PDB file of N, CA, C and O in Angstrom:
ATOM      1  N   MET A   1     -15.483  -9.278   9.739  1.00  0.00           N
ATOM      2  CA  MET A   1     -14.515 -10.197   9.317  1.00  0.00           C
ATOM      3  C   MET A   1     -13.124 -10.712  10.267  1.00  0.00           C
ATOM      4  O   MET A   1     -12.394 -11.698  10.165  1.00  0.00           O
ATOM      5  N   LYS A   2     -13.140  -9.643  11.147  1.00  0.00           N
ATOM      6  CA  LYS A   2     -11.912 -10.125  12.618  1.00  0.00           C
ATOM      7  C   LYS A   2     -12.585 -11.487  13.087  1.00  0.00           C
ATOM      8  O   LYS A   2     -11.910 -12.517  13.107  1.00  0.00           O
ATOM      9  N   LEU A   3     -13.701 -11.484  13.400  1.00  0.00           N
ATOM     10  CA  LEU A   3     -14.473 -12.189  14.510  1.00  0.00           C
ATOM     11  C   LEU A   3     -14.364 -13.916  13.740  1.00  0.00           C
ATOM     12  O   LEU A   3     -14.198 -14.978  14.340  1.00  0.00           O
ATOM     13  N   ALA A   4     -14.556 -13.641  11.950  1.00  0.00           N
ATOM     14  CA  ALA A   4     -14.488 -14.766  11.291  1.00  0.00           C
ATOM     15  C   ALA A   4     -13.225 -15.419  10.990  1.00  0.00           C
ATOM     16  O   ALA A   4     -13.232 -16.635  10.799  1.00  0.00           O
ATOM     17  N   GLU A   5     -11.872 -14.595  10.906  1.00  0.00           N
ATOM     18  CA  GLU A   5     -10.629 -15.023  11.201  1.00  0.00           C
ATOM     19  C   GLU A   5     -10.176 -15.200  12.805  1.00  0.00           C
ATOM     20  O   GLU A   5      -9.095 -15.766  12.970  1.00  0.00           O
ATOM     21  N   ALA A   6     -10.742 -14.864  13.740  1.00  0.00           N
ATOM     22  CA  ALA A   6     -10.711 -15.654  15.004  1.00  0.00           C
ATOM     23  C   ALA A   6     -10.645 -16.813  15.215  1.00  0.00           C
ATOM     24  O   ALA A   6      -9.705 -17.389  15.762  1.00  0.00           O
ATOM     25  N   TYR A   7     -11.821 -17.379  14.731  1.00  0.00           N
ATOM     26  CA  TYR A   7     -12.223 -18.468  14.890  1.00  0.00           C
ATOM     27  C   TYR A   7     -11.591 -19.709  13.565  1.00  0.00           C
ATOM     28  O   TYR A   7     -11.837 -20.906  13.416  1.00  0.00           O
ATOM     29  N   GLY A   8     -10.861 -18.912  12.916  1.00  0.00           N
ATOM     30  CA  GLY A   8     -10.291 -19.864  11.553  1.00  0.00           C
ATOM     31  C   GLY A   8     -10.911 -19.613  10.365  1.00  0.00           C
ATOM     32  O   GLY A   8     -10.389 -20.034   9.332  1.00  0.00           O
ATOM     33  N   GLY A   9     -12.325 -18.766  10.317  1.00  0.00           N
ATOM     34  CA  GLY A   9     -12.697 -18.511   9.087  1.00  0.00           C
ATOM     35  C   GLY A   9     -12.414 -18.087   8.139  1.00  0.00           C
ATOM     36  O   GLY A   9     -11.405 -18.690   7.771  1.00  0.00           O
ATOM     37  N   HIS A  10     -12.765 -17.163   7.248  1.00  0.00           N
ATOM     38  CA  HIS A  10     -12.380 -16.201   6.300  1.00  0.00           C
ATOM     39  C   HIS A  10     -13.697 -15.249   6.030  1.00  0.00           C
ATOM     40  O   HIS A  10     -14.767 -15.663   5.583  1.00  0.00           O
ATOM     41  N   GLY A  11     -13.388 -13.826   6.408  1.00  0.00           N
ATOM     42  CA  GLY A  11     -14.299 -12.388   6.490  1.00  0.00           C
ATOM     43  C   GLY A  11     -14.517 -12.099   4.981  1.00  0.00           C
ATOM     44  O   GLY A  11     -13.691 -12.447   4.137  1.00  0.00           O
ATOM     45  N   ILE A  12     -15.607 -11.483   4.698  1.00  0.00           N
ATOM     46  CA  ILE A  12     -15.219 -10.753   3.192  1.00  0.00           C
ATOM     47  C   ILE A  12     -16.764  -9.835   3.908  1.00  0.00           C
ATOM     48  O   ILE A  12     -17.871 -10.087   4.384  1.00  0.00           O
ATOM     49  N   ARG A  13     -15.996  -8.828   3.611  1.00  0.00           N
ATOM     50  CA  ARG A  13     -17.099  -7.604   3.458  1.00  0.00           C
ATOM     51  C   ARG A  13     -17.460  -6.521   2.368  1.00  0.00           C
ATOM     52  O   ARG A  13     -16.661  -5.627   2.090  1.00  0.00           O
ATOM     53  N   VAL A  14     -18.618  -6.628   1.798  1.00  0.00           N
ATOM     54  CA  VAL A  14     -18.907  -5.525   0.577  1.00  0.00           C
ATOM     55  C   VAL A  14     -19.577  -5.042   0.860  1.00  0.00           C
ATOM     56  O   VAL A  14     -20.537  -5.471   1.500  1.00  0.00           O
ATOM     57  N   GLU A  15     -19.253  -3.106   0.270  1.00  0.00           N
ATOM     58  CA  GLU A  15     -20.165  -2.393   0.673  1.00  0.00           C
ATOM     59  C   GLU A  15     -20.713  -1.460  -0.689  1.00  0.00           C
ATOM     60  O   GLU A  15     -21.391  -0.437  -0.592  1.00  0.00           O
ATOM     61  N   LYS A  16     -20.278  -2.034  -1.868  1.00  0.00           N
ATOM     62  CA  LYS A  16     -20.811  -1.476  -2.977  1.00  0.00           C
ATOM     63  C   LYS A  16     -21.075  -2.605  -3.664  1.00  0.00           C
ATOM     64  O   LYS A  16     -20.601  -3.718  -3.439  1.00  0.00           O
ATOM     65  N   PRO A  17     -22.238  -2.141  -4.941  1.00  0.00           N
ATOM     66  CA  PRO A  17     -22.740  -3.150  -5.860  1.00  0.00           C
ATOM     67  C   PRO A  17     -21.470  -3.838  -6.820  1.00  0.00           C
ATOM     68  O   PRO A  17     -21.410  -5.039  -7.083  1.00  0.00           O
ATOM     69  N   ASP A  18     -20.522  -2.852  -7.258  1.00  0.00           N
ATOM     70  CA  ASP A  18     -19.773  -3.305  -8.065  1.00  0.00           C
ATOM     71  C   ASP A  18     -18.627  -4.218  -7.160  1.00  0.00           C
ATOM     72  O   ASP A  18     -17.634  -4.445  -7.853  1.00  0.00           O
ATOM     73  N   GLU A  19     -18.546  -4.718  -5.959  1.00  0.00           N
ATOM     74  CA  GLU A  19     -17.575  -5.659  -5.655  1.00  0.00           C
ATOM     75  C   GLU A  19     -18.300  -6.619  -5.397  1.00  0.00           C
ATOM     76  O   GLU A  19     -17.659  -7.574  -4.957  1.00  0.00           O
ATOM     77  N   LEU A  20     -19.460  -6.795  -5.487  1.00  0.00           N
ATOM     78  CA  LEU A  20     -20.008  -8.179  -5.297  1.00  0.00           C
ATOM     79  C   LEU A  20     -19.859  -9.322  -5.920  1.00  0.00           C
ATOM     80  O   LEU A  20     -19.862 -10.385  -5.298  1.00  0.00           O
ATOM     81  N   ASP A  21     -19.696  -9.248  -7.336  1.00  0.00           N
ATOM     82  CA  ASP A  21     -19.307 -10.463  -8.342  1.00  0.00           C
ATOM     83  C   ASP A  21     -17.819 -10.994  -8.092  1.00  0.00           C
ATOM     84  O   ASP A  21     -17.442 -12.155  -8.251  1.00  0.00           O
ATOM     85  N   ASP A  22     -17.135 -10.021  -7.712  1.00  0.00           N
ATOM     86  CA  ASP A  22     -15.365 -10.791  -6.984  1.00  0.00           C
ATOM     87  C   ASP A  22     -15.553 -11.413  -5.980  1.00  0.00           C
ATOM     88  O   ASP A  22     -14.969 -12.486  -5.826  1.00  0.00           O
ATOM     89  N   ALA A  23     -16.616 -10.803  -4.799  1.00  0.00           N
ATOM     90  CA  ALA A  23     -16.395 -11.254  -3.484  1.00  0.00           C
ATOM     91  C   ALA A  23     -16.902 -12.115  -3.418  1.00  0.00           C
ATOM     92  O   ALA A  23     -16.550 -12.875  -2.516  1.00  0.00           O
ATOM     93  N   ILE A  24     -18.061 -12.551  -4.338  1.00  0.00           N
ATOM     94  CA  ILE A  24     -18.871 -14.217  -4.311  1.00  0.00           C
ATOM     95  C   ILE A  24     -17.758 -15.271  -4.858  1.00  0.00           C
ATOM     96  O   ILE A  24     -17.439 -16.261  -4.199  1.00  0.00           O
ATOM     97  N   LYS A  25     -17.142 -14.932  -6.258  1.00  0.00           N
ATOM     98  CA  LYS A  25     -16.031 -15.471  -6.889  1.00  0.00           C
ATOM     99  C   LYS A  25     -14.800 -16.038  -5.137  1.00  0.00           C
ATOM    100  O   LYS A  25     -14.329 -17.154  -4.919  1.00  0.00           O
ATOM    101  N   GLU A  26     -14.645 -14.608  -4.159  1.00  0.00           N
ATOM    102  CA  GLU A  26     -13.307 -15.187  -3.551  1.00  0.00           C
ATOM    103  C   GLU A  26     -14.393 -16.084  -2.716  1.00  0.00           C
ATOM    104  O   GLU A  26     -14.085 -17.276  -2.683  1.00  0.00           O
ATOM    105  N   MET A  27     -15.805 -15.684  -1.920  1.00  0.00           N
ATOM    106  CA  MET A  27     -16.235 -16.690  -1.452  1.00  0.00           C
ATOM    107  C   MET A  27     -16.015 -18.093  -1.850  1.00  0.00           C
ATOM    108  O   MET A  27     -15.240 -18.839  -1.251  1.00  0.00           O
ATOM    109  N   ILE A  28     -16.552 -18.351  -2.635  1.00  0.00           N
ATOM    110  CA  ILE A  28     -16.976 -19.735  -3.355  1.00  0.00           C
ATOM    111  C   ILE A  28     -15.203 -20.503  -3.404  1.00  0.00           C
ATOM    112  O   ILE A  28     -14.999 -21.712  -3.291  1.00  0.00           O
ATOM    113  N   SER A  29     -14.293 -19.623  -3.564  1.00  0.00           N
ATOM    114  CA  SER A  29     -12.795 -20.359  -3.900  1.00  0.00           C
ATOM    115  C   SER A  29     -12.137 -20.622  -2.578  1.00  0.00           C
ATOM    116  O   SER A  29     -11.279 -21.483  -2.386  1.00  0.00           O
ATOM    117  N   VAL A  30     -12.708 -19.651  -1.532  1.00  0.00           N
ATOM    118  CA  VAL A  30     -11.667 -20.372  -0.128  1.00  0.00           C
ATOM    119  C   VAL A  30     -12.301 -21.145   0.344  1.00  0.00           C
ATOM    120  O   VAL A  30     -13.524 -21.032   0.420  1.00  0.00           O
ATOM    121  N   ASP A  31     -11.357 -22.573   0.984  1.00  0.00           N
ATOM    122  CA  ASP A  31     -11.769 -23.840   1.629  1.00  0.00           C
ATOM    123  C   ASP A  31     -11.540 -23.481   3.406  1.00  0.00           C
ATOM    124  O   ASP A  31     -10.558 -23.575   4.142  1.00  0.00           O
ATOM    125  N   LYS A  32     -12.577 -23.159   3.570  1.00  0.00           N
ATOM    126  CA  LYS A  32     -12.961 -22.982   5.040  1.00  0.00           C
ATOM    127  C   LYS A  32     -14.178 -21.875   5.038  1.00  0.00           C
ATOM    128  O   LYS A  32     -14.488 -21.158   4.086  1.00  0.00           O
ATOM    129  N   PRO A  33     -14.896 -21.921   6.558  1.00  0.00           N
ATOM    130  CA  PRO A  33     -15.831 -21.124   6.721  1.00  0.00           C
ATOM    131  C   PRO A  33     -15.781 -19.957   6.001  1.00  0.00           C
ATOM    132  O   PRO A  33     -14.703 -19.408   5.774  1.00  0.00           O
ATOM    133  N   VAL A  34     -17.102 -19.403   5.516  1.00  0.00           N
ATOM    134  CA  VAL A  34     -16.670 -17.784   5.141  1.00  0.00           C
ATOM    135  C   VAL A  34     -17.980 -16.958   6.106  1.00  0.00           C
ATOM    136  O   VAL A  34     -19.064 -17.467   6.389  1.00  0.00           O
ATOM    137  N   ILE A  35     -17.624 -15.913   6.392  1.00  0.00           N
ATOM    138  CA  ILE A  35     -18.902 -14.763   6.781  1.00  0.00           C
ATOM    139  C   ILE A  35     -18.593 -13.822   6.124  1.00  0.00           C
ATOM    140  O   ILE A  35     -17.617 -13.089   6.283  1.00  0.00           O
ATOM    141  N   PHE A  36     -19.782 -13.747   4.966  1.00  0.00           N
ATOM    142  CA  PHE A  36     -20.011 -12.632   4.273  1.00  0.00           C
ATOM    143  C   PHE A  36     -21.058 -11.861   4.472  1.00  0.00           C
ATOM    144  O   PHE A  36     -22.251 -12.162   4.525  1.00  0.00           O
ATOM    145  N   ASP A  37     -20.193 -10.202   4.647  1.00  0.00           N
ATOM    146  CA  ASP A  37     -20.779  -9.016   5.392  1.00  0.00           C
ATOM    147  C   ASP A  37     -21.403  -8.421   3.878  1.00  0.00           C
ATOM    148  O   ASP A  37     -20.455  -8.280   3.104  1.00  0.00           O
ATOM    149  N   CYS A  38     -22.532  -8.088   3.329  1.00  0.00           N
ATOM    150  CA  CYS A  38     -22.892  -7.605   2.083  1.00  0.00           C
ATOM    151  C   CYS A  38     -23.711  -6.345   2.993  1.00  0.00           C
ATOM    152  O   CYS A  38     -24.712  -6.591   3.666  1.00  0.00           O
ATOM    153  N   MET A  39     -23.105  -4.989   2.884  1.00  0.00           N
ATOM    154  CA  MET A  39     -23.863  -4.168   3.018  1.00  0.00           C
ATOM    155  C   MET A  39     -24.907  -3.628   2.330  1.00  0.00           C
ATOM    156  O   MET A  39     -24.587  -3.292   1.189  1.00  0.00           O
ATOM    157  N   VAL A  40     -26.310  -3.380   2.690  1.00  0.00           N
ATOM    158  CA  VAL A  40     -27.194  -2.660   1.527  1.00  0.00           C
ATOM    159  C   VAL A  40     -27.907  -1.484   2.357  1.00  0.00           C
ATOM    160  O   VAL A  40     -27.931  -1.429   3.586  1.00  0.00           O
ATOM    161  N   ASP A  41     -28.408  -0.675   1.593  1.00  0.00           N
ATOM    162  CA  ASP A  41     -28.810   0.392   1.973  1.00  0.00           C
ATOM    163  C   ASP A  41     -30.234   0.272   3.040  1.00  0.00           C
ATOM    164  O   ASP A  41     -31.026  -0.670   3.019  1.00  0.00           O
ATOM    165  N   LYS A  42     -30.294   1.131   3.691  1.00  0.00           N
ATOM    166  CA  LYS A  42     -31.142   0.687   4.921  1.00  0.00           C
ATOM    167  C   LYS A  42     -32.559   0.853   4.243  1.00  0.00           C
ATOM    168  O   LYS A  42     -33.389   0.158   4.830  1.00  0.00           O
ATOM    169  N   HIS A  43     -32.920   1.339   3.519  1.00  0.00           N
ATOM    170  CA  HIS A  43     -34.322   1.402   2.729  1.00  0.00           C
ATOM    171  C   HIS A  43     -34.445   0.334   1.249  1.00  0.00           C
ATOM    172  O   HIS A  43     -35.257   0.525   0.345  1.00  0.00           O
ATOM    173  N   ALA A  44     -33.513  -0.698   1.290  1.00  0.00           N
ATOM    174  CA  ALA A  44     -33.359  -1.829   0.235  1.00  0.00           C
ATOM    175  C   ALA A  44     -34.511  -2.631   0.646  1.00  0.00           C
ATOM    176  O   ALA A  44     -34.381  -3.084   1.783  1.00  0.00           O
ATOM    177  N   ASN A  45     -35.309  -2.857   0.211  1.00  0.00           N
ATOM    178  CA  ASN A  45     -36.106  -4.682   0.586  1.00  0.00           C
ATOM    179  C   ASN A  45     -35.623  -5.689   0.116  1.00  0.00           C
ATOM    180  O   ASN A  45     -35.989  -6.113  -0.980  1.00  0.00           O
ATOM    181  N   CYS A  46     -34.491  -6.416   1.015  1.00  0.00           N
ATOM    182  CA  CYS A  46     -33.647  -7.622   0.640  1.00  0.00           C
ATOM    183  C   CYS A  46     -34.236  -8.743   1.071  1.00  0.00           C
ATOM    184  O   CYS A  46     -34.238  -9.128   2.241  1.00  0.00           O
ATOM    185  N   PHE A  47     -35.095  -9.665  -0.503  1.00  0.00           N
ATOM    186  CA  PHE A  47     -36.210 -10.873   0.122  1.00  0.00           C
ATOM    187  C   PHE A  47     -35.431 -12.138  -0.503  1.00  0.00           C
ATOM    188  O   PHE A  47     -35.048 -12.387  -1.646  1.00  0.00           O
ATOM    189  N   PRO A  48     -35.354 -12.848   0.747  1.00  0.00           N
ATOM    190  CA  PRO A  48     -36.716 -12.932   1.484  1.00  0.00           C
ATOM    191  C   PRO A  48     -36.031 -12.450   2.957  1.00  0.00           C
ATOM    192  O   PRO A  48     -34.824 -12.641   3.106  1.00  0.00           O
ATOM    193  N   MET A  49     -36.572 -12.019   3.702  1.00  0.00           N
ATOM    194  CA  MET A  49     -36.307 -11.519   4.826  1.00  0.00           C
ATOM    195  C   MET A  49     -37.113 -12.039   6.056  1.00  0.00           C
ATOM    196  O   MET A  49     -38.268 -12.460   5.986  1.00  0.00           O
ATOM    197  N   ILE A  50     -36.256 -11.947   7.353  1.00  0.00           N
ATOM    198  CA  ILE A  50     -37.071 -12.272   8.740  1.00  0.00           C
ATOM    199  C   ILE A  50     -37.182 -11.137   9.652  1.00  0.00           C
ATOM    200  O   ILE A  50     -36.197 -10.712  10.255  1.00  0.00           O
ATOM    201  N   PRO A  51     -38.379 -10.617   9.779  1.00  0.00           N
ATOM    202  CA  PRO A  51     -38.712  -9.192  10.427  1.00  0.00           C
ATOM    203  C   PRO A  51     -38.010  -9.499  11.965  1.00  0.00           C
ATOM    204  O   PRO A  51     -38.205 -10.570  12.540  1.00  0.00           O
ATOM    205  N   SER A  52     -37.288  -8.565  12.460  1.00  0.00           N
ATOM    206  CA  SER A  52     -36.325  -8.279  13.859  1.00  0.00           C
ATOM    207  C   SER A  52     -37.732  -8.784  14.529  1.00  0.00           C
ATOM    208  O   SER A  52     -38.925  -8.489  14.446  1.00  0.00           O
ATOM    209  N   GLY A  53     -36.718  -9.930  15.404  1.00  0.00           N
ATOM    210  CA  GLY A  53     -37.430 -10.703  16.556  1.00  0.00           C
ATOM    211  C   GLY A  53     -38.727 -11.690  15.817  1.00  0.00           C
ATOM    212  O   GLY A  53     -39.390 -12.303  16.654  1.00  0.00           O
ATOM    213  N   ALA A  54     -39.008 -11.830  14.828  1.00  0.00           N
ATOM    214  CA  ALA A  54     -39.665 -12.880  14.288  1.00  0.00           C
ATOM    215  C   ALA A  54     -39.163 -14.378  14.053  1.00  0.00           C
ATOM    216  O   ALA A  54     -37.994 -14.596  13.732  1.00  0.00           O
ATOM    217  N   ALA A  55     -39.840 -15.119  14.178  1.00  0.00           N
ATOM    218  CA  ALA A  55     -38.918 -16.354  13.757  1.00  0.00           C
ATOM    219  C   ALA A  55     -38.894 -16.902  12.361  1.00  0.00           C
ATOM    220  O   ALA A  55     -39.538 -16.418  11.430  1.00  0.00           O
ATOM    221  N   HIS A  56     -38.127 -17.919  12.282  1.00  0.00           N
ATOM    222  CA  HIS A  56     -37.741 -18.076  10.410  1.00  0.00           C
ATOM    223  C   HIS A  56     -39.019 -18.425   9.766  1.00  0.00           C
ATOM    224  O   HIS A  56     -39.263 -17.961   8.652  1.00  0.00           O
ATOM    225  N   ASN A  57     -39.908 -19.246  10.397  1.00  0.00           N
ATOM    226  CA  ASN A  57     -41.328 -19.464   9.493  1.00  0.00           C
ATOM    227  C   ASN A  57     -42.308 -18.235   9.319  1.00  0.00           C
ATOM    228  O   ASN A  57     -43.420 -18.319   8.797  1.00  0.00           O
ATOM    229  N   ASN A  58     -41.682 -16.962   9.884  1.00  0.00           N
ATOM    230  CA  ASN A  58     -42.744 -15.755   9.595  1.00  0.00           C
ATOM    231  C   ASN A  58     -41.804 -15.081   8.419  1.00  0.00           C
ATOM    232  O   ASN A  58     -41.846 -13.851   8.443  1.00  0.00           O
ATOM    233  N   MET A  59     -41.089 -15.565   7.548  1.00  0.00           N
ATOM    234  CA  MET A  59     -40.175 -15.002   6.320  1.00  0.00           C
ATOM    235  C   MET A  59     -41.103 -14.020   5.814  1.00  0.00           C
ATOM    236  O   MET A  59     -42.311 -14.081   6.044  1.00  0.00           O
ATOM    237  N   LEU A  60     -40.679 -13.321   5.283  1.00  0.00           N
ATOM    238  CA  LEU A  60     -41.288 -12.314   4.203  1.00  0.00           C
ATOM    239  C   LEU A  60     -40.592 -12.154   2.953  1.00  0.00           C
ATOM    240  O   LEU A  60     -39.531 -11.540   2.850  1.00  0.00           O
ATOM    241  N   LEU A  61     -41.441 -12.933   1.628  1.00  0.00           N
ATOM    242  CA  LEU A  61     -40.994 -12.936   0.357  1.00  0.00           C
ATOM    243  C   LEU A  61     -41.081 -11.828  -0.342  1.00  0.00           C
ATOM    244  O   LEU A  61     -40.665 -12.112  -1.466  1.00  0.00           O
ATOM    245  N   GLY A  62     -41.431 -10.578  -0.297  1.00  0.00           N
ATOM    246  CA  GLY A  62     -41.635  -9.466  -1.149  1.00  0.00           C
ATOM    247  C   GLY A  62     -43.043  -9.830  -1.913  1.00  0.00           C
ATOM    248  O   GLY A  62     -43.753 -10.821  -1.741  1.00  0.00           O
ATOM    249  N   ASP A  63     -43.202  -8.878  -2.682  1.00  0.00           N
ATOM    250  CA  ASP A  63     -44.663  -8.437  -3.076  1.00  0.00           C
ATOM    251  C   ASP A  63     -45.023  -9.807  -4.610  1.00  0.00           C
ATOM    252  O   ASP A  63     -46.111 -10.234  -4.997  1.00  0.00           O
ATOM    253  N   GLU A  64     -43.803 -10.088  -5.045  1.00  0.00           N
ATOM    254  CA  GLU A  64     -43.936 -11.189  -6.090  1.00  0.00           C
ATOM    255  C   GLU A  64     -44.999 -12.586  -5.327  1.00  0.00           C
ATOM    256  O   GLU A  64     -45.926 -13.276  -5.751  1.00  0.00           O
ATOM    257  N   ALA A  65     -44.437 -12.517  -4.355  1.00  0.00           N
ATOM    258  CA  ALA A  65     -44.960 -14.074  -3.467  1.00  0.00           C
ATOM    259  C   ALA A  65     -46.614 -13.419  -3.249  1.00  0.00           C
ATOM    260  O   ALA A  65     -46.845 -12.304  -2.780  1.00  0.00           O
ATOM    261  N   ASP A  66     -47.541 -14.298  -3.660  1.00  0.00           N
ATOM    262  CA  ASP A  66     -48.603 -14.054  -3.236  1.00  0.00           C
ATOM    263  C   ASP A  66     -49.143 -14.956  -1.557  1.00  0.00           C
ATOM    264  O   ASP A  66     -49.292 -16.163  -1.366  1.00  0.00           O
ATOM    265  N   SER A  67     -49.311 -13.868  -0.652  1.00  0.00           N
ATOM    266  CA  SER A  67     -49.430 -14.491   0.341  1.00  0.00           C
ATOM    267  C   SER A  67     -50.586 -15.071   1.087  1.00  0.00           C
ATOM    268  O   SER A  67     -50.831 -15.229   2.284  1.00  0.00           O
ATOM    269  N   SER A  68     -51.159 -15.310   0.073  1.00  0.00           N
ATOM    270  CA  SER A  68     -52.449 -16.722   0.431  1.00  0.00           C
ATOM    271  C   SER A  68     -52.009 -18.050   0.148  1.00  0.00           C
ATOM    272  O   SER A  68     -52.367 -19.080   0.719  1.00  0.00           O
ATOM    273  N   ASP A  69     -51.095 -17.906  -0.910  1.00  0.00           N
ATOM    274  CA  ASP A  69     -50.837 -18.796  -1.517  1.00  0.00           C
ATOM    275  C   ASP A  69     -49.010 -19.463  -0.899  1.00  0.00           C
ATOM    276  O   ASP A  69     -48.272 -20.274  -1.458  1.00  0.00           O
ATOM    277  N   ILE A  70     -48.819 -18.733   0.360  1.00  0.00           N
ATOM    278  CA  ILE A  70     -47.389 -18.623   0.997  1.00  0.00           C
ATOM    279  C   ILE A  70     -46.869 -20.548   0.692  1.00  0.00           C
ATOM    280  O   ILE A  70     -45.839 -20.757   0.051  1.00  0.00           O
ATOM    281  N   GLU A  71     -47.718 -21.767   1.236  1.00  0.00           N
ATOM    282  CA  GLU A  71     -47.164 -23.090   0.871  1.00  0.00           C
ATOM    283  C   GLU A  71     -46.542 -23.060  -0.523  1.00  0.00           C
ATOM    284  O   GLU A  71     -45.568 -23.812  -0.552  1.00  0.00           O
ATOM    285  N   ASN A  72     -46.792 -22.385  -1.811  1.00  0.00           N
ATOM    286  CA  ASN A  72     -46.610 -22.999  -2.927  1.00  0.00           C
ATOM    287  C   ASN A  72     -45.807 -22.210  -3.354  1.00  0.00           C
ATOM    288  O   ASN A  72     -45.385 -22.502  -4.473  1.00  0.00           O
ATOM    289  N   ALA A  73     -45.247 -20.930  -2.726  1.00  0.00           N
ATOM    290  CA  ALA A  73     -44.669 -19.805  -2.814  1.00  0.00           C
ATOM    291  C   ALA A  73     -42.875 -20.229  -2.815  1.00  0.00           C
ATOM    292  O   ALA A  73     -42.004 -19.802  -3.573  1.00  0.00           O
ATOM    293  N   ILE A  74     -42.769 -21.087  -1.817  1.00  0.00           N
ATOM    294  CA  ILE A  74     -41.644 -21.628  -1.672  1.00  0.00           C
ATOM    295  C   ILE A  74     -41.282 -23.497  -2.011  1.00  0.00           C
ATOM    296  O   ILE A  74     -41.969 -24.395  -1.524  1.00  0.00           O
ATOM    297  N   SER A  75     -40.158 -23.717  -2.867  1.00  0.00           N
ATOM    298  CA  SER A  75     -40.375 -24.397  -3.037  1.00  0.00           C
ATOM    299  C   SER A  75     -40.080 -26.074  -2.197  1.00  0.00           C
ATOM    300  O   SER A  75     -40.427 -25.837  -1.040  1.00  0.00           O
ATOM    301  N   ASP A  76     -39.872 -26.755  -2.221  1.00  0.00           N
ATOM    302  CA  ASP A  76     -39.516 -28.027  -1.431  1.00  0.00           C
ATOM    303  C   ASP A  76     -38.224 -27.795  -1.259  1.00  0.00           C
ATOM    304  O   ASP A  76     -37.875 -28.071  -0.111  1.00  0.00           O
ATOM    305  N   GLU A  77     -37.276 -27.354  -2.014  1.00  0.00           N
ATOM    306  CA  GLU A  77     -35.936 -27.623  -1.896  1.00  0.00           C
ATOM    307  C   GLU A  77     -35.727 -26.200  -0.861  1.00  0.00           C
ATOM    308  O   GLU A  77     -34.817 -26.047  -0.046  1.00  0.00           O
ATOM    309  N   GLY A  78     -36.747 -25.322  -1.135  1.00  0.00           N
ATOM    310  CA  GLY A  78     -36.142 -24.100  -0.365  1.00  0.00           C
ATOM    311  C   GLY A  78     -36.763 -24.177   1.434  1.00  0.00           C
ATOM    312  O   GLY A  78     -36.240 -23.522   2.335  1.00  0.00           O
ATOM    313  N   LYS A  79     -37.792 -24.990   1.604  1.00  0.00           N
ATOM    314  CA  LYS A  79     -38.378 -25.410   2.530  1.00  0.00           C
ATOM    315  C   LYS A  79     -37.521 -26.254   3.636  1.00  0.00           C
ATOM    316  O   LYS A  79     -37.789 -26.244   4.838  1.00  0.00           O
ATOM    317  N   ILE A  80     -36.224 -27.139   2.917  1.00  0.00           N
ATOM    318  CA  ILE A  80     -35.529 -27.732   3.886  1.00  0.00           C
ATOM    319  C   ILE A  80     -34.883 -26.419   4.529  1.00  0.00           C
ATOM    320  O   ILE A  80     -34.469 -26.548   5.681  1.00  0.00           O
ATOM    321  N   LEU A  81     -34.744 -25.142   3.902  1.00  0.00           N
ATOM    322  CA  LEU A  81     -33.859 -24.539   4.588  1.00  0.00           C
ATOM    323  C   LEU A  81     -34.447 -23.957   5.711  1.00  0.00           C
ATOM    324  O   LEU A  81     -33.699 -23.329   6.461  1.00  0.00           O
ATOM    325  N   VAL A  82     -35.551 -24.030   5.962  1.00  0.00           N
ATOM    326  CA  VAL A  82     -36.619 -22.799   6.614  1.00  0.00           C
ATOM    327  C   VAL A  82     -37.183 -23.960   7.220  1.00  0.00           C
ATOM    328  O   VAL A  82     -38.159 -23.856   7.964  1.00  0.00           O
TER     329      VAL A  82
END
């Protein structure tokens, strides 16, 4: 958060699930760059995820996405982001 503020941005940190909704509203309402630090349990699987040291095109999508049909698992709009 302090690094974001040092560069003229706004830092938000969320440590508990019940804080998330208010933090997202705050993030949307701020009129400058935001670094959003969302703490999750180290055993939680947050998808999509990029394994440590892997490239962005090695993104894991979770069990819902069939790995044999990866091209259709990501929408055209999503492909722009990766």
